[in-house]
Each structure stands twice: as C-alpha cells, then as structure tokens.
N, C-alpha and C positions, 0 to 999 in steps of 0.2 A: 473175528474180523473187526468188530467195533473196538475191542480192546487194543488191537495193534494200531488202529487209526488214532485212538486217544493217546497212545504212547508216543507216536510220531509228533502229534500236536504239542504234547507236553515237552518233548525234546526240543522242538523248534522255539518254544517260549523260553526255555532255559538258555538256549543259545543266544537269543536276543537280549537276555538279562545278564549274561555272563560272557566271559571270553573276549574275543576280539571286538565284537559289536559294542560291548560295554566300554572298552577302552577308547574306541573311536568316538563314541557318543560323549563320554566324559571329557575327552580332550576338546571336542568342539564346544561343549558347554563352558569349560574352563576358559577358552579363548573369548567366548562371548561375554562371560562374567568379567574378565579383565578389561575389555573395552567398555563394557557397561558401567563398571565401577569408576573407571577413569572419567567417563562422560558425566556420571552422577555427581562426582566430587566437583568437576568443573562447573556444572550448572548450579550446584549448591553454593559454590564459592562466588559465582556471579550474581547470586540473589534470585536466580530463576528457579524458585522452589517448586512451582507447579510441574515443570519439565523434569526436575529431579525426582519428584514423587512418582511421575509416570514411568521414569526409567527404573525406579525401584520395583514398581509393579511388574514391569516387563521381566526384570531379572528373576523375581520370585516365581512368576508364571513359567518361564523357560526351565528353571531348575526343577520345579515340581513336575512338569510334564515329561521331561527327558531323563530324569534320574530316578523317578519312582517306577517300579515294575508294574504298578496297578493303573498307570495312566497312559497306556499305549495308544488308545483311541484319541486322546487329547493331543498327541504329538502332531497329528495332521492338521489340526485346527489352530495350534498355537502360533505359528508364523503369521497366519492371516489375522488372528486376534491382535497380535502385537502391532502389525502394520496398520490395522484399522484404528487402534487406539491412538497411534501417533499421527496418522495422516487424515483421519476422519473425525473421530470423537474429540480429540484435543483442539483442532482448529475451530470446530463448531462451538465448543465451550469457551474457548478463548475469545472468539469473536463476540459471543454473547456477553462476556465480561467487559470487553472494551466498549460495547454499546451502552453500558451502565456507568461509564466514566465521562469525564470532561477532556479526554485525550484529544488535544488539538495543538496547533502552533501556540507556543507560550506555556503549554502545560504538558511537556514531553517528559520531563524528569520526575524522579521521586522527590518527596519532600526534603529528605536529607541532601540529595544532590542539588536541589534548588537553593537551599540555605547555603550550601558550600559555594555555589556560584555567586550568590549575592554578597557573601562575606569577602569574596575576592575583589569586589568592586572597590576602587580607591578614589579618593576625592582630595583635591587640594584644599586643605583646611585653613591655610593662611600664607601670607607673604611677609617676610621680614622687612622688605623695602630696601635691604642692603644690596648694593652693587659692588662689583669688583672687576679686576682685570681678567680678560679672556685672551689666551694665546692659542693658536691653532697649528697643529702639525699634521703632516700627511706622509704616507709611505708610497712605495712604487705600486702597490695594489690599490691605490686610491682610498685606503682606509684612513680615518681621521682619529686624532687624539687631541683632547682639550686639556689645556693647563690653566688652572684658575687659582687666584689668590685674592684675598680680601681682608677686611678688618677682623672678622671672626672666622675666616676661612684660611687655614694654613695652605701653603702651596701644595697643590695636588694635581696630578696628571692621570687621566684614565680614558677608557674607551666610552664614548657616549652611546645612548640608546635613543630609539625613536620615542617621541612624546606619546605615541599610542600604546607603547609597551608598558607592562606593569613595572612600577618602581621597585628597586631592591638595592641591597648593599653592593658597592662597586666590587667587581670580580677581576677586573683587568687594570691594575694600577701600575704606574711606571715611576722609577726612581727620579726624584728631582734633586739637582745639585744643592748642597747645603748653602752655598753662597749665591743662590738664585736671587736675581733682582728683576722686577717686571720691566724696567727700562732696558735691561740687557739680557734677554732670555737666551738660553742655550740654543745653538744652531741645530742640534740633533738630540733626540731622546730615543734611545734604543731602536735605531733604524728609521725613525720618523723625522722628517726634515721640517724646519720652521718655514711657515708660509709668510711671504711678504704681503704688503697691502693689496697688490693686484691678485696674488694667489688666494688671499682670503675672500676677495670679491668674487672670484670664480666659483667658490663653493658656498656663497651666501645663501643660495636657495636650499641647500642641504642643512645649513646651520640653524635656520629658523624652525626646523622640525626636530631638533635634537635637545636632549637633556642629559645631564651628567649627575650620577648618584654619588654623594659624598660618603666617606666611611662612617660619619656620625648619624646617618639616616636621613639627612636633609638632601635636597636636590637643587641644582642650579639650572636655570633656563637661559638660553641665549637672548640677550636684550638688544645689543648692537653687535657689529662685527668685532668689537674689541672689549665688550663688557658683558656681564651676566647679572642675573638677579637671583637671590636665594629664596627658595620656597620650602614649605613644610607640607607634608601630606600624611594621609592615614586611611584607614578603612572607612568606607561610607556607611556600611551596614554592620550592626553587631546584634547577634541573636541571643536572646535570653531564654534558655529551655525551661526555667522555672515558671515563667509566665506565658511562654509560647508567643513571644512578641519579638518584633524586629525594630531596632532603633536606627533611624535615618539621621546620621550625623550631619549630612549636608543641609537638611531642612530642620533638624532639631525636633523631630516628632517620632512617636512610638506607634507602630502599627501592629494590630492583633492578627493572628492567624485565622483564616476562614477557609471556605471551600476553594481549594486550588491555588490560593495566593494569600498575601497579607493585605489587610484593609486598614486604611488610615482615616483619622477624623481631623476636623478643623483644618481642612485644606482649602485655600482660596479657589473659587470657582474658575478663575482665569488660568489656573495651573492644570485643570482637568480637561482631557480631550472631550470635545463636544459630542463626538459620536458615541462615546462611552456613557454620557449622561442620558442621551435620548434613546439608547438601545432598549428594546422591549423588555429584556431580562436584566436590566441594569439594577444594581443594588445601591446606587449612589443616591443620596438624599441631600438636596441643596436648599438653603434658606438664607436670605440676606447676604448672598455672595460667598457663603461658606458651605462646604460640602462635607458630609460624613459618609462612612462606608465606601471609601474610594479605593478600588483595587490598585495595586502597584502598576499594572500594565496600563491603566488609564492616565498615569503620570508619565510613564516612559515605556513604550512598547518593548524595549529591549530588556526590561526587568522580568525575569522568568518566573513562572509559577510551577505548580506540580500537578501530577495526575491525582484525581480524587474521585471517589464514588459519588454520583449525583442521582442514583436511582433511575427512574424511568423518564427523566426529563427529555432525553433525546426522542423517545417515542411520543411524548406529549407534544413536542415541537412538530413532529410529523403530522399529528392529528389536529393541532390547534393553531400553530403559527402559519399565517396565510402565505407568507413568502416562501415557505417550504411545502405546505400542504397542497396548494393549488397546482404547481408544476409536478409535484409527486403524483397526484391523482391522474393528471393528464398523461404522464409517462406510463403509469401503471396500466391504464386502459389501452394505450397503443401497444404496450409490451405484450399484453394478453392477446390482442388482435393479431399482432405480428407472429407470435408463436403458433397460434391456432391456424392462421392463414398459411404460414409456411408449411406446416404439417399437411394441411389439406391439399395445397397446390402440388407439393412434391409427391405426395402419395397418389394423387389423381393422375399426374403425368407419368409417374413410374409404373403404376398399375395399368394405365392405358397402353403404354408401350409393351409391357409384359404380356398382356392379353393379345396384343397385335402380333407379337413374336411367337405366340402359341399356334397361330393359324397355319395349318399344313400347306396351304397354297401360297404362303408368303415365301418368296425366293430371296436368297442371300441373307438368311436370318443370322448366320454366324458373323457376317460382315457388319450388319447393323448392330448386333450386340456389342461388338468391339468398339464401334463408334460411340455408343451410348455410355461406355465406361470412361471415355476420355476426360470429361469434367471431373470425374472421381479420382483419376490418376494424377492430374495436375495439382500441385500444391495449392491449397485454398487461397493463401495470401497473394499468389501470383495471378490467379484468376480474378480476384477482386480488383487488383490494380489495373489489369487489362480492361475490365468492365468500366472502371472509373474513367479510363481514357476513351472508351467507346461511347460513353454516355455524356461526354463533355458537350456543353451547349455550343461552344464556338467551333471546336475542331473534331467533335465526335463523329464516328462513322454511322451511328444509328440515326442521327439527325440528317446526315447526308442521304441515307437511304430513304427517309421520310420525304425529303425534298425531291428525290427522284420520282416519287409518286404524287407530287404536287401537294404534299402535306406540309404544314408549318413546323418550325422548330419547336421542340419541347424542352423546357427547363428542367431536365431530369434531376439535377443535383442542387438546384437553387430554388425550386418551388416546393412548398410544403407538401402538398398531396402528390406532386410528381416525384419527389424524393422518396415518399413512402412506397409508391408503386415501383420505383427503381430498386429499392431495397428488397422488396418481395420478388421482383423479377430475377435479380442476381442470385438470391437465395434459392429460388426454384432451380436455376441452372446448376448451382452447386449441389443441391440435395436430391434431385430426381434420380441420378444413377444408383444411389444407395437404395431408394425405394424400388427401383426397377429390379435390383438384384434380389431383395427379400421377397418381392411379389412374385418373381419368376419361380423362386424356390417353393413358396407357399402354394402357388397354383398347381404345381406338379404333384402335391400331396393330396389334392382334392380328388376323391374317387370319381372316375368318369361315369360310373353307374348311376350316381345320384343325378348328374346333369342329364344323362340320357333318359332317366325315369321322369324328370321334370319335362323334358321335351315330349315324351310320349303322352304325358298328361295334358299337353296342349299349352304349356307355358312358353311365352315368347322369349326372345333373347334378353330383354330388359328385366323381365320378371325372374328368369333363371338367375341372372346376375344378382338381383336384389334379394331374393329369398333363398338361394342356394350358395352361390359362389362367395358373395360378400360376407355373410355370417361365418362360413367356414374359414374364409381368409383371415378375418379379424381374430379368430381364436389364436392363431400363431403369430400374427403381426401386431396385435394390440400392445404387448409389452414393448416392442420396438418403437411403436408410435409414441408411447409415453416417454420413452427415452429421448426421442427426437424432439418432443415438446419441451422437455427440460433443457436440452442442448440449445434450442433456438431461443428459449426464454433468457438465456445468458450469453447470447451470441455477440460478445464484445468485439471480436476481430472484424466481423463484417461491417458493423457500424463505424468502428474506429477508422478502418481503411477506406471505406467507400464514401461516407458522408461526414465523418467526424461528429455525428450526432446532429448535424445541421440539416437544413438552414436554421439559424438562430431564431428564437421566438421573442418578440418584443412584449413588454409589459410585465416582465418578471425581474426581480432583483437578485436572482441566482442564475447561473448559466444553464440554459436548457435549449434543446433544439427539437425540431419536429420529428426527427427519426431517433431520438435518444431512447434507448432501453433503460431499465432501472440500473443495470450494471454500469452503463456509460454515464448516466446521470449522476450516479454515486461517485464515479471517478471525477467528473467535473466539479461536483460539489465539494469533494475533499481537496482537490488540487487548485481549482481556479475560481473559487467563489468570492474572492476578495476578502475572505475572513481567515485565510491561512488554511492549513491542513486540518480538516474536521474529521479526524479518525473516529471519534465516538459516534457522531451523527451518521457517518458512512457505514459504520458497523451496524447501527440500528436498521438501516435500509437493507443491508445484507441479510440480517436476521429475518426481516419481512419477506425478502425473496425466498429464503429457505423455507419459511412457513407456507408461503403460497405454493411452492413446488411440492412440499411434503403433503399438503392437503390434496392438491390436484392429483398427485401420484396415487395416494391412498384411494381416492374415489375412482380413479381410472382402473386400478387393479381390482377393485370390487366389481366394476362393470365387466372386466375381463373374466373374472371368476363366474359371473352369470352366463357369459358366452360359452364357457367351457361346460357348464351344466346343461345348457341347451344342446351342445354338440354331443354330450354323453347320452342324452335321451334318444 
C-alpha cells in the first residue's frame, strides 16, 4: 500500500517537473525575464544602479525558484519576496540613504549634471561699441526678420531670438540682394514685407527684447528702432577636471569643489547674500570686507549644486538645532498622544457598543449594527470634509446645537486645544466601526462557561470584564490594536483635510501647527519652510518615524505574546 502511494507521489512530482507544466512554467519565466532584462537595461542606462541591482536579484531568484526541480517550496514565497524587496525593503533603504545626503532645493542634480548646467551659462564678455543700421521685416503671421549691416558686419538677414534664450549660430538666414543699400532696402525678403516708420514703432516693445546671432558667433542687440549694437559672448563657467575647480569668467575667479557645490575665495562681502553669512551652518569666513569659502548659491541662488553625502548632519540638526528640535519634540509628543488616544477612544466606543449588542434583551440589534457600520462605509475623505463643515465656528451645525442648549460657541478648528479635541472626535467617529466589528467577533469566541464560572464565584460585572473578558479579548485584538496605532501615527489624510496641521503656532521659524503630526510636519518642512524642498531632512524624520513604530510594535507584540501565554495556562 505504501509502495503504491509513493509511486503516485513520485509520478506527480515528475509531471510537475516535465511535460506541459514545465513548458507553461518556462514560458512564464521567459516572459518575466524579457520584461525584467528590458527594465534592468533601462535602469542601468539611466544611472539608477540600485534599482538595476534589485531587478537582477529578482530575476535570479525567480529563475532559481521556478526552473529548479528542488525548489518547489520556494515557488510560493518567491512572488511575496520580490514584491517585498521592491515595495518595502528598497523604499526603506533608499529613504535612509536620502537622509544621509544634502538633497534639497539647489542640490537636486548629480555633480556631472550640475557641472553641465553651469557650463551652459553664458555671459556677455564685451561690447565692441560698434553700431549699425537695423531694418525690420514682418510676414502675415506677425513673425519678424531683422536685416543688419555695419562697418564690420556684412549685410545679414535672419530670425531673431529672445534675449533670455541661449545664443547660438544663426539657423534661419535669408538671402540679401547683392546691390543692397541701407538707404534703399528691398521691399520684401522671402515673403517678409518691409516695415515703415509707423510699422516699426508698432513692434517697438518686441524689438527691445530681441537679439540676432551672426554667422561669425557675435550677436547684435537692438539699440534704437533703426540701429543695433554688436556684442560678444561666451561661457561664464569652465570646469577643470584636473584640479576639480570651476572658473567664473564673469568675475575672473576660480572656485574649488566642496560638499554639494563650488566654493570661492576673495569675494567682496557686498556680493554675498547676508542670510548665507549668518546661517548657523555657514562655511563663509569674512574679514576686512573679503569673504572666503563662499558657496556659489550665496552669490546667486540660481547657480545649482549637487547631491552629496553629509553623514548624520540631518539627524544632528534634529537633535541640536533649536529651530528644528523644539517644534519636532512638540509634534512628537502630540503625535504619540494622538495615536494612543485614538486607539483607546475608538476601542472603548467600539467595544462598548459590541458588548451592548450582545445583550439578549436588546431589541432591533440588526438595525443598530447596520447603523454603526455607516461611518465605515462612507469614504474617509468625504466624512472628514463633512465634519470640517459641521465644526466651522461661524456656520457649523455643532455650534448651533450648543447654542440651542445655551452654551457658547467653541473655536473647534482655530483654537489650539479645541482643534486637538476636534481631531480626536472626528477620528473616533471614523474608527469606532472597525473596532466594533473586531470586538463583536472576538466576544463571540470567548467561552461563556468562563464568564458563568466567574459569576458563580461572586464576581460582579466590572470584575468579570476586567479579569475574564478583557484579557481574553486582547489575545485576539492586540495585533489589530498595534496596527491601528501605526495607522494613526501616520494619519496624514485626517490632519491635512480637517485642520491642515493648524492652527499655526507662533515662536518657531519653521511652519508648525498645534495638530501637526510628524508626517504633516515633515511635509510642511520639506515644502513650505522657506528654505526650499528639504528632502534630506524630511527623510531623516521619516526614518525616525519608522524607528518609533518599529520599536513600539516590537514591544507591543512582546506584550501580546505574554497575553497568549496567560491564555494557554
């Protein structure tokens, strides 16, 4: 009998490793490999080597798991491992990496990209002082052509460009008659008609912002309605890879590469932005009206830098820089209080209603259960917006109800503590149906014999609940409560839609409100701090949030395990 059973099992294994199953599995893996290799090459070509390496790992894992006959058990885990690597592990590692960089406005690009951007900057290096005759033509589409001629400028007609555009060799030139004379210009050039004095006056506003590039590399700018001036231009910056320095042709100085940008010496203090000099982390050293170690962005905010590793400086700022540490600690305390309070309130309301619905003498229980689920069925963002209207100080129905009982208005969304209470109130409304559902299910799993035994022993209702019902209830609901704590710790949607983090708190030089959670505080710090987009600092706060939740969850699961041990006894 055992021999026949083993034969059948062996035959099934062979069928899974050969025949149609092998063909289908191989075809699916081949399709995945084709898409994966294409994505890998694309990521590698774009310089995203970390994602390319992760894709290579996924390809190797899938091929090993699905093509080897000895890895059948791993086939069930492989999809989950691949998804976890891409959507959990990689974001955590990448966020940690960003937190160790100076990634912010002005330091978005790589060093090579920043150098390329700087070398594209052009500057007018000189003016010949030469003037010449300017003649204007226009076609039916209101496009202009300029014809210029001067002492060193041969007669040339071309399409001008805006003075804000980069100079370049003329690409749209028009034939000029060989017998051209400025005093008697041709009436038409390739469909463009000569403009008279009044016609030139009509386009005067456009002419003052135009330049015309000559074939020899020079440019002409409009000086008057009938004359031009010759200018010469070139690159402002030139990079020397041998010394890792950038030469500024406009100022005639050479700047050395440093952390995230180039730093210049011997700069007049009047050329340096005052806010850059007095910044706490400033590298600028000034003496006798001359400054050294001046970053390019302190001379011109539009001069870009690059991303660079700065170690734990962002974390040090969180711990030491008062302008960030003080609001950060305040928000952290409120964040923990909000998450704990939300879990306790929603669980208390949900459990209370669940126990009430268990009473046999309660009539219309099915109807009440349906009513309790309504807040859970309505999309959360709609409920939040409705509550925002209900809690309005001027027009809200909640204050109208209070007035009906002779009570004064409450500044639900404009007072610090009132806004905190409003946030907890609305979150309780949104969260109690979930707690009601899980508590109802958990209560039905508690053996009635234990409750009856406690009643026989003389235990009152409160003691039965505290010593019998609640411990057994927490065995099954504790992991869900931990999940609810983690969700509320990062409940960005509620804060963003209900209060926007407000009302704002005075006395801080970063944007922070009384109801801000760490996640909304991070959003405001990154987007609206007046210092541009602080991605590195925001990522450091995200890492702190991750560590707080990880430690809290670990301790909570340890407590849950102890509850299970008590239950097993």
